[in-house]
N, C-alpha and C positions, 0 to 999 in steps of 0.2 A: 671042115667042109659042110656046107648045108646038106640036109637030107630031105629027100622028097617024101612027103606023106600026104596021101589023099584025104581031103576033108569032104566027106559025102554030104549030100543034102540032108540026110537023116541026122548026121552029126551036127550040122549047122542048126537044124530045127531043135534038136535036144538041148544044145547050148543056149539058144535063144529062149526056150521055155524055162530053163534053169535061171537065166538072168532075170526074166520077168517075175519069177517067184522070189528071187533073192532081193530084188530092188524094185518093188512095186512103186508105181508113180502115183502121187497124190493128184487126183483129178483137178484140183485147184492150182496146182503148180504151174509155173510158166512152161511154155512149149519146150520140149527137149532140145537142147542146144549143145553141140559138141565142137571142140576145136582139137584137131588131130594132126600130128606130124608123123605118126608111125606108118610104115609101109604096109599096105593092105595084103601084100603077098606073104606077110608073116602071119601065122595063124592067130596069134594073140591079138594083133591089131585088127585083123578082119573080124574075128569072132566077138571081141569085146567092144569094138568101137564102130565098125561099119555096119555089122548086122543089127545092132540095136536100133539104128536109124531106120532100117528096113522093117523091123519088128514093131516099133512103137511110133514111128514117124518122127518128125522134128527136122532140125537143120544141122547139117554137117559142114563146118568150115575147115578147109584144108590149110594147115599151118606149114609154111615154108621154113619155119625155124627148126632148130634141133637143140637138144640139151647139151651143147658144147660151147666153149668160149667162142665169141664172134658170131655164132648163129642163134644164140638164145635171145639176142636183141629183137629179132623178128617175132618170136613168140611173145615177148613182153609187149611189143607194140600191138600185136593182135589182141592180147588179153586186156589192153586198155580200151579196146573197142567192142570186144565180144565178152559177154558174161555167161560162161557155160553153166549148164545145169548138172553136167557130169564131166569130170575131167580125169584123164588117165595120163600117167607118165612113168618114167623109170626113176629110181631114187636120185640119180644125178640131176635129172630135170627138176625134181622137187627141191633139191639143194640150191640150185641156181634161182628158182622161183622164190623160195623163202628169203634168200639173201636180198633179192630185188624188192620184195614186198616189205621187208623190214625197213627199207629206205624210202619207200614210195607208197604213201597212204592211198592215193588215187588208184593205183594198180591193185592194192589190197581190196579196196571197196568194189572195184569192177570185178575182180576175180570171185569174190565171195557173194556178190549181189544175189545171184539165183542158184548158187551151187547147192546141190543136195547130196552129192557123193563124190569123193575122190577115190581113185584106184591106182594101184601100182603093181608092177610086175618086173620080171627080169632079174631081180636081186632083192635081198631083204632090205626093208626100209629101216635105217638106224633109228633107235629109240629117241635120240636127241633131235633128229630131224622130224620125227613124228610129233614130238612135243612142241617144236618150233611152229609147225604148221597148225597144230591145234591152238596154240597161243594166239597166232594170227587170226584164226577163225573166231575165237572167243572175243578178241579185242575188236574185231570188225562187226560181228553179228550178234555177239552175246551167247553164242552156242558153239558146241563142238560139231564137227562134220565127220560123218562115218568115212573111214578109210578102208575101202574094199580091197581085198586081195584074194587070189585063188591059187590053187595048186593043181597040178596035172602034168600033162605032157602033150606034145604036138598030137600024138595019137588019140588023145581024149578031146580034142577039138576046142580049146586047149585046157579047159578047166573041168576037173572032176569034183572038186569041193572048194568051198569059198568061205571066207570070213566076211560077213556083210552087215554086222552089227557093230555098235560102238564098243570099242575096247579101250583099256587103259594103257596098253602098250602096242607097239607095232606087231602085226601078224596075227 
């Protein structure tokens, strides 16, 4: 059963300040652009995706897709049109995305065009999936992309610590 935990204004501000310290934006980078399917009533989605738009500005596109068979197609269509600067998903979503990008160079170019940071949560990202995503990034841009993840609980709104630098393995 879901549990109700209040996220206070102070918690939201503290999390936003942490995010801006962990992932500072290059002033010459493209405007912040997000594509988000996650429900905002979930603390991770609200704090990690919606609040950054309020904190640093930018554009938030609402994705009607989901990381499940039959619904991922909408996300893939959206990613052909929208090149996010920050992208977050669950590991199952990255698995579907990697499989699609391995078969579709145009999707791969669009996805990585402006991307500065990928993030995941909800479960551990398997090392083989991490390696596949990094191989796609290198093949497309010549560089690896930082894969951000955090640990915490709903009560910490939701992240109390994070890995925000390039690592050789997931996590």
